[in-house]
C-alpha positions as a Markdown table, in Angstrom:
| # | Residue | x | y | z |
|---|---|---|---|---|
| 1 | Met | 99.0 | 73.1 | 62.4 |
| 2 | Asn | 96.8 | 75.1 | 60.0 |
| 3 | Pro | 95.8 | 78.7 | 61.0 |
| 4 | Lys | 92.1 | 77.8 | 61.5 |
| 5 | Thr | 93.0 | 75.0 | 64.0 |
| 6 | Leu | 95.5 | 77.3 | 65.7 |
| 7 | Tyr | 92.8 | 80.0 | 66.1 |
| 8 | Val | 90.3 | 77.4 | 67.6 |
| 9 | Phe | 93.0 | 76.2 | 70.0 |
| 10 | Ala | 93.8 | 79.7 | 71.1 |
| 11 | Ile | 90.1 | 80.4 | 71.8 |
| 12 | Val | 89.7 | 77.2 | 73.8 |
| 13 | Ala | 92.9 | 77.8 | 75.8 |
| 14 | Ser | 91.8 | 81.4 | 76.5 |
| 15 | Ala | 88.4 | 80.2 | 77.8 |
| 16 | Ala | 90.0 | 77.6 | 80.0 |
| 17 | Leu | 92.4 | 80.2 | 81.5 |
| 18 | Leu | 89.6 | 82.7 | 82.1 |
| 19 | Ser | 87.4 | 80.1 | 83.8 |
| 20 | Cys | 90.3 | 79.3 | 86.2 |
| 21 | Ser | 90.9 | 82.9 | 87.1 |
| 22 | Asp | 89.4 | 84.8 | 90.0 |
| 23 | Ser | 87.7 | 87.4 | 87.7 |
| 24 | Asn | 84.6 | 87.3 | 89.9 |
| 25 | Glu | 86.7 | 88.7 | 92.8 |
| 26 | Ser | 87.4 | 92.4 | 92.6 |
| 27 | Lys | 91.1 | 93.0 | 92.1 |
| 28 | Arg | 92.7 | 94.7 | 95.0 |
| 29 | Lys | 95.5 | 97.2 | 94.8 |
| 30 | Gly | 98.4 | 96.7 | 97.2 |
| 31 | Asp | 100.5 | 94.1 | 98.8 |
| 32 | Ala | 101.0 | 90.4 | 98.0 |
| 33 | Asp | 99.8 | 87.9 | 100.6 |
| 34 | Val | 102.1 | 87.2 | 103.5 |
| 35 | Pro | 101.9 | 84.1 | 105.7 |
| 36 | His | 100.0 | 84.8 | 109.0 |
| 37 | Glu | 100.6 | 82.9 | 112.2 |
| 38 | Gly | 99.8 | 83.5 | 115.8 |
| 39 | Thr | 96.7 | 84.7 | 117.7 |
| 40 | Lys | 94.2 | 86.5 | 115.4 |
| 41 | Trp | 92.9 | 89.9 | 116.5 |
| 42 | Asn | 90.1 | 91.1 | 114.2 |
| 43 | Ile | 90.1 | 94.8 | 113.2 |
| 44 | Val | 86.8 | 95.9 | 114.6 |
| 45 | Ser | 87.1 | 99.5 | 113.4 |
| 46 | Val | 89.5 | 101.9 | 111.8 |
| 47 | Asp | 88.6 | 105.5 | 112.9 |
| 48 | Asn | 89.4 | 108.7 | 111.0 |
| 49 | Tyr | 91.8 | 107.2 | 108.5 |
| 50 | Ala | 93.5 | 109.2 | 105.8 |
| 51 | Leu | 94.8 | 107.2 | 102.8 |
| 52 | Thr | 96.9 | 108.7 | 100.1 |
| 53 | Asp | 98.3 | 106.9 | 97.1 |
| 54 | Val | 100.6 | 108.9 | 94.8 |
| 55 | Gly | 101.1 | 106.6 | 91.9 |
| 56 | Met | 102.6 | 107.0 | 88.4 |
| 57 | Thr | 99.2 | 107.8 | 86.9 |
| 58 | Gly | 97.8 | 110.1 | 89.6 |
| 59 | Val | 96.9 | 110.7 | 93.2 |
| 60 | Val | 94.2 | 109.1 | 95.2 |
| 61 | Ser | 93.2 | 110.6 | 98.6 |
| 62 | Lys | 90.4 | 109.2 | 100.8 |
| 63 | Thr | 89.3 | 109.7 | 104.3 |
| 64 | Gly | 86.7 | 107.9 | 106.5 |
| 65 | Ser | 86.1 | 105.3 | 109.1 |
| 66 | Leu | 85.1 | 101.7 | 108.7 |
| 67 | Ser | 84.6 | 98.4 | 110.5 |
| 68 | Asn | 85.7 | 94.8 | 109.8 |
| 69 | Ala | 88.9 | 95.8 | 107.9 |
| 70 | Gly | 91.0 | 92.7 | 108.4 |
| 71 | Ala | 93.2 | 91.3 | 111.2 |
| 72 | Phe | 96.4 | 91.4 | 113.1 |
| 73 | Tyr | 98.2 | 88.3 | 114.2 |
| 74 | Phe | 100.5 | 88.2 | 117.2 |
| 75 | Val | 102.8 | 85.2 | 117.9 |
| 76 | Asp | 102.5 | 84.4 | 121.6 |
| 77 | Gly | 105.8 | 84.2 | 123.5 |
| 78 | Asp | 107.6 | 85.9 | 120.6 |
| 79 | Thr | 108.1 | 89.4 | 119.2 |
| 80 | Lys | 106.8 | 88.9 | 115.7 |
| 81 | Gly | 103.4 | 89.2 | 114.0 |
| 82 | Ser | 101.7 | 90.3 | 110.8 |
| 83 | Phe | 98.6 | 92.0 | 109.6 |
| 84 | Glu | 96.2 | 92.1 | 106.7 |
| 85 | Met | 93.9 | 95.1 | 106.1 |
| 86 | Thr | 91.7 | 96.3 | 103.3 |
| 87 | Ile | 90.7 | 99.9 | 103.1 |
| 88 | Glu | 89.1 | 101.6 | 100.1 |
| 89 | Gly | 90.0 | 98.6 | 97.9 |
| 90 | Tyr | 93.7 | 98.7 | 98.9 |
| 91 | Asn | 95.1 | 95.5 | 100.4 |
| 92 | Lys | 97.9 | 96.1 | 102.9 |
| 93 | Glu | 99.8 | 93.2 | 104.5 |
| 94 | Asp | 103.1 | 93.1 | 106.3 |
| 95 | Leu | 105.2 | 91.4 | 108.8 |
| 96 | Phe | 106.3 | 93.2 | 112.0 |
| 97 | Thr | 108.0 | 93.0 | 115.3 |
| 98 | Tyr | 106.2 | 94.1 | 118.5 |
| 99 | Thr | 106.8 | 94.7 | 122.1 |
| 100 | Lys | 104.3 | 94.5 | 124.9 |
| 101 | Asn | 105.0 | 96.0 | 128.3 |
| 102 | Ala | 103.4 | 93.8 | 131.0 |
| 103 | Ser | 103.3 | 96.6 | 133.6 |
| 104 | Asp | 101.1 | 99.0 | 131.7 |
| 105 | Ser | 99.9 | 96.9 | 128.7 |
| 106 | Thr | 101.3 | 99.1 | 126.1 |
| 107 | Val | 101.9 | 97.6 | 122.6 |
| 108 | Asn | 104.4 | 98.9 | 120.1 |
| 109 | Ile | 104.4 | 97.6 | 116.5 |
| 110 | Val | 107.3 | 98.4 | 114.2 |
| 111 | Asn | 108.7 | 97.4 | 110.8 |
| 112 | Leu | 111.4 | 99.3 | 109.0 |
| 113 | Asp | 112.5 | 97.8 | 105.7 |
| 114 | Gln | 114.5 | 99.3 | 102.9 |
| 115 | Ser | 115.9 | 97.8 | 99.6 |
| 116 | Val | 118.0 | 99.5 | 97.0 |
| 117 | Gly | 118.6 | 98.2 | 93.5 |
| 118 | Val | 116.9 | 98.6 | 90.2 |
| 119 | Thr | 113.9 | 99.5 | 92.2 |
| 120 | Thr | 114.2 | 101.3 | 95.5 |
| 121 | Asn | 111.7 | 100.4 | 98.2 |
| 122 | Gln | 111.1 | 101.8 | 101.7 |
| 123 | Asn | 108.5 | 100.4 | 104.1 |
| 124 | Val | 107.8 | 102.0 | 107.5 |
| 125 | Leu | 105.1 | 100.6 | 109.8 |
| 126 | Leu | 104.6 | 102.3 | 113.2 |
| 127 | Leu | 101.6 | 101.6 | 115.5 |
| 128 | Ser | 101.3 | 101.9 | 119.2 |
| 129 | Gly | 98.5 | 101.6 | 121.8 |
| 130 | Lys | 97.3 | 99.5 | 124.7 |
| 131 | Gln | 95.7 | 96.2 | 125.4 |
| 132 | Thr | 92.7 | 97.3 | 127.4 |
| 133 | Ser | 91.5 | 93.8 | 128.4 |
| 134 | Ala | 92.2 | 90.1 | 127.6 |
| 135 | Thr | 90.3 | 90.4 | 124.4 |
| 136 | Gln | 90.5 | 94.2 | 123.5 |
| 137 | Met | 93.3 | 96.3 | 122.1 |
| 138 | Thr | 93.3 | 99.9 | 120.9 |
| 139 | Leu | 96.1 | 101.2 | 118.7 |
| 140 | Asp | 96.0 | 105.0 | 118.9 |
| 141 | Tyr | 99.0 | 105.9 | 116.8 |
| 142 | Val | 98.9 | 104.5 | 113.3 |
| 143 | Ser | 101.3 | 105.2 | 110.4 |
| 144 | Ile | 101.9 | 103.0 | 107.4 |
| 145 | Val | 104.2 | 104.3 | 104.6 |
| 146 | Lys | 105.2 | 102.2 | 101.6 |
| 147 | Glu | 107.4 | 103.9 | 99.0 |
| 148 | Ser | 108.6 | 102.4 | 95.7 |
| 149 | Ser | 110.4 | 104.0 | 92.8 |
| 150 | Ala | 108.4 | 101.7 | 90.6 |
| 151 | Thr | 104.9 | 102.3 | 91.9 |
| 152 | Gly | 104.9 | 105.5 | 94.0 |
| 153 | Ile | 104.1 | 106.3 | 97.6 |
| 154 | Phe | 101.2 | 104.9 | 99.8 |
| 155 | Thr | 100.5 | 106.4 | 103.2 |
| 156 | Leu | 97.8 | 105.4 | 105.7 |
| 157 | Thr | 97.2 | 107.1 | 109.0 |
| 158 | Ala | 94.3 | 106.7 | 111.5 |
| 159 | Thr | 93.4 | 108.0 | 114.9 |
| 160 | Thr | 92.4 | 104.6 | 116.2 |
| 161 | Ile | 92.3 | 101.0 | 115.2 |
| 162 | Lys | 90.3 | 98.8 | 117.6 |
| 163 | Leu | 91.2 | 95.1 | 117.8 |
| 164 | Glu | 89.3 | 92.2 | 119.3 |
| 165 | Lys | 90.8 | 88.8 | 120.0 |
| 166 | Gln | 89.2 | 86.0 | 118.1 |
């Protein structure tokens, strides 16, 4: 193949790849998608959050409150679930285990995960609160920490996350 034909082929291939990409969507920082199953509870609001991302190229620190930030999923009759949340352009998703106390409607969500190898990762997810009605839940202790020797440390705390069953 001569250089001119190769150049034209490279341009056409690049254009085809770009047209298939999701370049119109803003790229989010954060976690890869995880599979979600179970009953969906929309995140109605996240109150008084503090987000800190200490990366290899700098520090980002943001605070605020917002609505419609994603969803939690609880598998009925089981102790597992997942969530997806977007705050300040950061996508956070994870699997978790949970307990629900029938007598006082408290809910505790936990995930502790650690891996050691070429890259060391630590993931700590602690949330607790109360289901206040059949369709309302308030998480009033929120702490998410993701640490990686490759990318840095991400922390998210909030005074309250309000959920509504879909």
